C-alpha positions in Angstrom: 14.5 -2.6 -21.3 16.2 -1.5 -18.1 20.0 -1.7 -18.1 22.5 -1.0 -15.4 24.9 1.6 -16.6 27.1 2.0 -13.6 28.0 -0.3 -10.8 27.5 2.3 -8.1 23.9 3.2 -9.0 22.2 2.3 -5.8 18.8 3.9 -6.6 17.9 1.3 -9.3 17.3 -1.6 -6.9 15.5 0.8 -4.5 13.2 2.0 -7.2 12.6 -1.5 -8.6 11.7 -2.9 -5.2 10.0 0.0 -3.6 8.3 1.5 -6.6 5.4 3.8 -5.6 5.5 2.8 -1.9 8.5 4.9 -1.2 7.2 7.9 -3.1 4.7 8.3 -0.2 6.9 6.9 2.6 6.9 10.2 4.6 3.1 10.3 4.4 2.8 6.6 5.6 5.2 7.3 8.4 3.4 10.5 9.6 -0.1 8.9 9.4 1.1 5.7 11.2 2.6 7.8 14.0 -0.4 10.1 14.3 -2.9 7.3 14.5 -0.7 4.7 16.2 -0.9 2.1 13.5 1.8 0.0 11.8 3.3 1.8 8.8 4.1 -1.4 7.0 0.5 -2.5 7.4 -0.7 0.8 5.9 1.6 0.3 3.0 0.4 -3.3 2.5 -3.2 -2.1 2.5 -2.4 0.6 0.0 -0.8 -2.0 -2.2 -3.9 -4.2 -2.1 -6.4 -1.4 -2.3 -5.0 0.6 -5.2 -1.5 -0.6 -6.2 -0.4 2.8 -4.7 -2.5 4.8 -7.2 -3.6 8.1 -5.6 -6.1 8.6 -8.4 -7.8 5.2 -8.2 -11.6 5.2 -8.2 -13.8 2.1 -7.8 -17.3 2.7 -8.8 -20.3 1.0 -7.1 -20.7 -2.7 -7.8 -17.3 -3.0 -9.6 -15.7 -2.7 -6.2 -18.1 -5.2 -4.8 -19.9 -2.4 -2.9 -23.5 -3.7 -2.9 -24.5 -0.5 -1.1 -23.8 1.6 -4.1 -20.8 3.4 -2.5 -17.6 4.4 -4.3 -14.0 4.1 -3.2 -11.4 6.9 -3.7 -7.7 7.2 -3.8 -4.7 5.3 -2.6 -6.3 3.8 0.4 -9.7 3.5 -1.4 -11.7 5.6 1.1 -15.3 4.7 0.9 -18.0 7.3 0.5 -19.6 6.0 3.7 -16.4 7.1 5.5 -16.4 10.4 3.6 -19.9 11.2 4.8 -18.7 10.7 8.4 -15.7 13.0 7.8 -17.6 15.9 6.1 -18.0 17.8 9.4 -14.2 18.2 9.3 -14.4 19.8 5.9 -13.0 16.9 4.0 -14.3 16.6 0.4 -14.1 13.9 -2.3 -11.5 15.9 -4.1 -9.3 16.0 -1.0 -9.1 12.2 -1.2 -7.1 12.4 -4.4 -4.2 14.0 -2.4 -2.1 10.9 -1.5 -1.1 12.1 1.9 -4.6 13.1 2.9 -5.9 9.8 1.7 -3.3 7.9 3.7 -4.1 9.8 6.8 -7.8 9.1 6.4 -7.0 5.5 5.8 -5.0 5.4 9.0 -7.8 7.1 10.9 -10.3 4.5 9.6 -8.0 1.6 10.5 -7.4 3.1 13.9 -11.2 3.1 14.5 -11.4 -0.5 13.4 -8.5 -1.4 15.8 -10.3 0.5 18.6 -13.4 -1.6 17.9 -11.9 -5.1 17.2 -8.5 -4.8 18.9 -5.1 -4.9 17.2 -6.0 -8.0 15.2 -6.4 -9.1 11.6 -10.2 -8.8 12.1 -9.7 -5.0 12.3 -7.8 -5.1 9.0 -10.6 -7.2 7.4 -13.2 -4.8 8.8 -11.4 -1.9 7.0 -12.5 -3.4 3.7 -15.7 -5.4 4.2 -18.4 -6.2 6.7 -19.0 -9.9 5.7 -16.6 -12.4 7.3 -15.9 -14.1 4.0 -14.9 -10.9 2.2 -12.9 -9.9 5.3 -10.9 -13.1 5.2 -10.1 -12.7 1.5 -8.9 -9.1 2.2 -6.9 -10.2 5.2 -5.1 -12.9 3.2 -4.2 -10.3 0.5 -3.0 -7.8 3.0 -1.0 -10.3 5.0 0.7 -11.5 1.8 1.5 -7.9 0.8 2.7 -7.1 4.3 5.0 -10.1 4.4 6.3 -9.4 0.9 7.0 -5.7 1.6 8.8 -6.7 4.9 10.9 -9.4 3.1 11.8 -7.0 0.2 12.8 -4.3 2.7 14.9 -6.7 4.7 16.6 -8.2 1.6 17.1 -4.7 0.2 18.8 -3.5 3.4 21.1 -6.6 3.5 22.0 -6.2 -0.1 22.7 -2.5 0.1 24.8 -2.9 3.3 26.7 -6.0 2.2 27.0 -6.3 -1.6 27.8 -4.5 -4.8 25.0 -2.9 -6.7 25.4 -5.3 -9.6 24.9 -8.2 -7.2 21.9 -6.5 -5.6 20.3 -5.8 -8.9 20.7 -9.4 -10.0 19.2 -10.8 -6.7 16.3 -8.3 -6.7 15.6 -9.1 -10.3 15.4 -12.8 -9.7 13.2 -12.5 -6.6 10.5 -10.4 -8.1 7.7 -11.9 -10.1 7.9 -10.7 -13.7 4.5 -9.0 -13.6 5.5 -6.9 -10.6 8.9 -6.3 -12.1 7.2 -4.8 -15.2 5.2 -2.5 -13.0 8.5 -1.1 -11.6 10.0 -0.5 -15.1 11.7 -3.8 -15.9 11.5 -5.9 -18.9 9.3 -8.6 -17.3 11.6 -11.5 -18.0 
């Protein structure tokens, strides 16, 4: 069970809310800037793709990949994309480096945006080719994007305007228990 020991501990709410996303924040920022994509969108996609797990692997068919391909790392880079990037010297093992994976994900997304415009269709195309699967993915990413934006906004307000004890209590009540458990809480 997580307990607040000191009123002035500001990092506890940050860690509870941000979790793994902030561990890779510099990588998301760098990739977003380099490939001209929305950092928050990349973070939301990583949340949906792997729950920010840089070692995630989805084998063929368990990931819904009817073509037999496998997805790797934080942004779940597909082996089809990896084949296209081999000329740059990128290997499967490189995809387990979180920053490399985020950059590749940003590159893939930027190519989808170039093809479909800066639209949710481009986001859906990152994950799937069928319109039905694209829409399911879009809905998940949009929800994650909105949640990350709301949590970030609430967290900034709380840190700027309230005591840590109040911040912790508010963050604790706003997070679903399953997600709270993921970030180290007691899940109640």
